[in-house]
Each structure stands twice: as structure tokens, then as C-alpha cells.
N, C-alpha and C positions, 0 to 999 in steps of 0.2 A: 320876713322871708315868705310867709304864706301869700302875700300879695304878689311876689314875683312868680310863684308857682301858678297862681290864678291867671295872671297876665300871660304867662308862657302857654298855658292851656288855651287861652283865647287865640294866641298867635297860631297855634296848630289848627284850631277850628277854622279860622279865616283862611288859612292856606289850603285847607281841605275844600272849603266851599268855593274857593277861587277856581277849582277844577270842576265845578258843577255843570259846565256845558256838557260834560260826558253823560250826565243823567238822562237828558232827552235822547241822546244817541243810543244809550243802552236800551231804552224803551223801544227803539226802532228794531231791535233784534228779534222781536216777536210780532211780525206783521205790521210794522210801522204804525202803531197806535198814535204816535205823536202827530201823524198827518190827519187824524180825525178832525173834520171840520174845515180842512184846507182844500183849495183847488189843486189840480195836478201840478201846475206851475209852482205854486207856493210850497207844495210838498217837496218838489225837486230842489227848490232853493234852500229849504231848511235842512234837507238831507245832505246837500253839497257842503253846507256849513259844518255839519258834524264830521264829514270826511276831511274837510280842510283843517279842522282843529286837531284831528288825529295826526296830522303831519307837523304840528307845532312842537318844537323841542325846547323853546325858551320864549319868554315874554316878560313884560313889565306890567305892573298894576299902578297906574298913576294915582288912583285913589280908591279906597274901599271904606265902607261904613257898616256897622252892625248895631242893631237895636233889638233888645230882648226885654219883654215885660211879661211878668207872670203874677197872677193873683191867686193866692193860695190861702188856706186857713192859717191864721196866725200872722199874716202880713204879706206885703207885696215885695217883689224882687224886680229891680230894673238895672239893666246893663246897657251902657252906651259906649261905643268905641269907634275910632276912625284911624286911618293911617294910609300907608302905601306899601308897595313892594317894587322898588326901582329895578330889581333884577331877580329873575327866577329862571335859572338855567340848570336843568337836571341831568346834564352830561356828567361823566365821571372824571374827576371829582366835581361835585355840583358847586355852582355859584348861586348863593341865595342872599338877597338883601331885603329884609322885611322890617317894616317900621310900624309900631303902634304909637301914634302921636299922643293919644290920650284914651284911657279906658276908665270909666267910672261905674262902680258897682254900688247900688243902693239897696240896703236890706233893712229890716226892722232894727238891726243892731247898729246901723249907721252907714256912712259913706266911705268908700275907699277908692282911690284913684291913682293913676300913675301911667307911665309910658315905658316903652321898651324898644330897643333896636337890636337886630340880630343879623350877623353876617357870617357866612361860611364861604371860604375861597382858598384854593391851593392847600387843601387839607388842614386849614386852620378855622377855628370858630371864635367869634368875637360877640360879646353881649354887652350892651350898654343899658344900665339901669341906675336911676338916681344920679345921672350925669357922670357915672363912673364906668369906664370900659374894663371888661374882663376878657381874657383871651387865652388860647392855648391850642396845642395840636389836637386835631380831631381823631377819634378812634376810626380806623379804616372801615370797620364793619358798620358803624353808625352812619358814616358818609355814604357807604354803599346802599344802605337801606333808604336813605334820604333820596338817592338818585334814582331809585327804582319806582317809576310812575306806572301803575298798572294799566295794561291795555284793556279795552272794553271786553275783549274775549275772555281775559283773565277774570273779570268781574263776574261773568256768567258761570264761571267754573269754581267759584268759591265753595270749598267743602266738597269738591268733586260732584257738584249737582249737575244734572242734565235737565236744565229748566226749559219748560215749554209753556209759558204763561201768556194767556190772552188778556192783555190790559186794555183792549179796545173799548170796553165799557167803563173804564176808570179814567181815561185820559182824553182830553180834547184840546185843540189848539186853534187860536184865532189870530189873524193878521191885523195889526193896527195901522195907523197912519205912518207913512214913511217920514223920516227926519233927516236933516243934514247934521252930521257930527264927524269930527276928526277928519274933515276935508273930503268927505264923500257922502253920497246919499245912503241911508240905511233903512232896511226893512225891520219892522218890529213885530215880534210874535209873543203871544202869551199862552203858555201851556198850563192847563189846570188839571190837577190830580185829585180824585176823590179817594181819600185814604181808606174808607170803609169798603168801597168796591175793589180797590187794589188789594186789600187784605183778603177779600173773598176769592179773588182770582189766584192769589198766591197759594191759598189753602186748598185749591183744587188740584195743585200739582203734587203727585205722590212723593216727589223728591223732597218737598218741603217737610212732609210728615216724617220721612226718614231722618232728615237733618235735625228736626226738633227733637225727635226721639233720642238721637245720638247726644245732643246737647244736654237733655235731661238726664241721660245715663251718666254723662261725665259729671253732672252735678250730684251724682249718687242718689238719684230718685228712682232708680230701678226700672227705667223704660228704655227699650231698644228701638222703638218706632211707634208712630201714631197711625192708626188705620183711618179710613175715610170717615167713620163715625166720630172718632176723636177729633178730627179736623173740623167736622161740621159743628161739634159742640164748642170747640174753641172759637170758631167764627161767630157763633151765636152769642158768646160771651164778650168778645172784643169788638165786633161790628158796631153795636149800639154805642159803645164808648167812643168810637172814632167818628160817628155819623155827623157830629157838629163841627168837626175840624176840617180844614181845607189847606191845600198847597197850590200855589201858583208860581210859575217860573217865567220870567220875561227875558228875552234876548234881542240884542240889536245886531243885525247882520249886515256887513258891508256889501253893497250891491256891485262894487268894483272888485273886491278881493275875496268875497265869500267867507270872510272870517268873522267870528263873533267878537265884537268890540266892547260890549257891556252886558252884564247880567244882573238880574234882580230876583231874589227869592223871597217870597212872602208866605209865611206859615201862620194860619189862624189856629190857635190852640183852644180846645174846649173839651176837656177830658174829665169824666166822672170816675175818679180812682177810689171811690169809697169802698168797693169790694176788695181791692188789692192793698190799699193804704188808707185806712180810715182817718189817719191823722192828717192826710192831705185833702181829702174830700174832693170837691170839684176844682180843677185847675184850669184857669182860662188865661189867655194872653196872646202875644203875637211875637213872631220872630221875623225880622227883616234884614236882609243882607244885600248890599249893592256893591258892584265892583266893575271898574273899567279895565280894559286890557289893551295893550299896545306893544310896539317894538317886537313883533313876532319874529322868532328865529334870528334875533340879533345876538352878537357876541358882547358879553358884558365884562367890564373890568372895574371892580368896586374899590374905591379908596378905603383902605383899612387903617385903623389907629396905629400910630407908631409906638405908643407906650400904653401899657395896660397892666392891670393886676392879673394874677393867676386865676383861672377858672375855679381852682380848688378853693379860693377864698369865698366863693358863693355858698359853699357848704349846703348843697341841695339834698344830700343823701338823707333818706328817711322822712323827708317832708311829704305831706299828703295834701291833696287839693281839698280845701275846705270852703265850699261856696254855699 
């Protein structure tokens, strides 16, 4: 059962990352830093794509792949996964068909692998694992939460923050060679984020100090807010830790429909955690996620299993993610 929980967590991660075209658009909310390095025409093109994706209510993912490798004290961790999402429609009730064809996790303790298929449609949930289907009526509240995709404006208001962050020194974008894909020419863009500089920009906003103080207060650490000196000290501690890491985000934008048809996220991890977690020491590695997108704003009807075991037979209550 622990494998099921791990793979289910992976499914949630990939579905979240499939929405990552919103990340560059969110960055545009503060002075269009995503346009740093671009001509005016290219800036308008990438901005139009963000606006066009805001109008997408459903799509499919013909293929996705995920690769995570970490080198830590005591052994290495490697996760490889691939799959598809033939239907993602977040109307109410939502229709979701998500497939993990295979996921393999390698740790010093050995190798675990498996697949999973998940469908929700017409207020029903179906899960296929080890070639056995499980199904049952979905809780209305759960389906409602699944159908609520946050707007970009909502993301900027998390925790009632009034963010005014200048990321221009942390983000830059370059246009690559145009390619032919999915029946149309596409422009390619690569956006690079410097995590250390982004952190410095975040810590310059007073709202961040208030939010961190509230979080620490909820953790019963007795703090109600962080003043500028506290934030400066925090930046001095965390900045060097992030200085060797990097994040890049690629997107393929259709020149005929202005929609984003493919994304790739590449995170280079190089963190010295000795101060916070001596047992981990220096953690290095790489996270790579690639996803194609198609069938924008289509209506999906997913074929569901006619016979299945009860979802209660999965007995997931009380299980914890052990990775």
C-alpha cells in the first residue's frame, strides 16, 4: 500500500506541474520580468500566450515525463516516471483521466515500480492499480476542491499578501529557434530564474516578513512578524545555500493559436543543508519535467470501467507517504 500512496503523490505532483505555464504569467504581474532579454514583439507574443492559457478550461496531455535524481549522504535517490492525461476538464463536476504508465523509485533500500490510472467523471472516482479497478461515488466537497483551479490573481493574494516584488534581476528569457510541431510553427522560449536573487527580492517585501512571522507564530515559536533586519539576516543565511541552484522553464508557443503546447521544467539542485540538517549535508541533483498539451477547451467523455471493487477496499486511511 505504501507504493500506492507514493505513486498517488506523484500523480498529484505531475498534475500540479502541468499547470506550470501559469508561473511565468504570475511573474509578469510585477513589471513583466519574464520579458527581460526579449524584443518588444517577442514580449507581446509570450504575454499573449499567457492570456490565451487563462481562457483554457480543459485540455489533454498526450505525454508527460518526470525525472528526479538526488545525491545525499547515505545514498542516492532516483525517480523516473512517464504517462499521459487524456482528459483534464475542471468544470463542475470535473472530468479527469490521468495515467502513470510506469514509475520507478530507486533508493539504497532497493527499487519499487508500478503504474496507476485515475478517472473522475459524473461524480464518480475510479482508480486502477495492479490491473484492478476500484470505484465509488465521490464526495461532493472533494470534487468541488478538485474543480477549483486558482486564478493568477488568487495566487498573488495567498495569505492576504499585497505583494510588490521586483523580480527583474532574477528572471530573464531568451527566444530559441522556431520549430514545426502539432501541425503549426511554434516559437520556443526559455526563462531562467536565479533562486538566490529571487529570494532576495522576496525578502525585500514587508508582506513576506509579516507572513513568515505569522507562520512562525502558528508554529508556536512566539513571533508575530519579521522586521527588515530579520529578513536581511534570513537572506544572508539562505542566499548562499541557493546560489549554486538554478531553475529554467521552456515553453513552445503556437504561432497560429498563441497557445502553449509544450513545457519543460529543469531544476538544478545544489543545496548545502549542513546547518539545518547535518544528516543530509550537501544535496545535489536534478528535477526535469516535460509535458505536451493539446485538445484545448474540448469536451471529454471518458470510458469508465463497468465492474470494479469498492474504493473502501483500498484501505488508505492512516497510511503515510514514506519516500
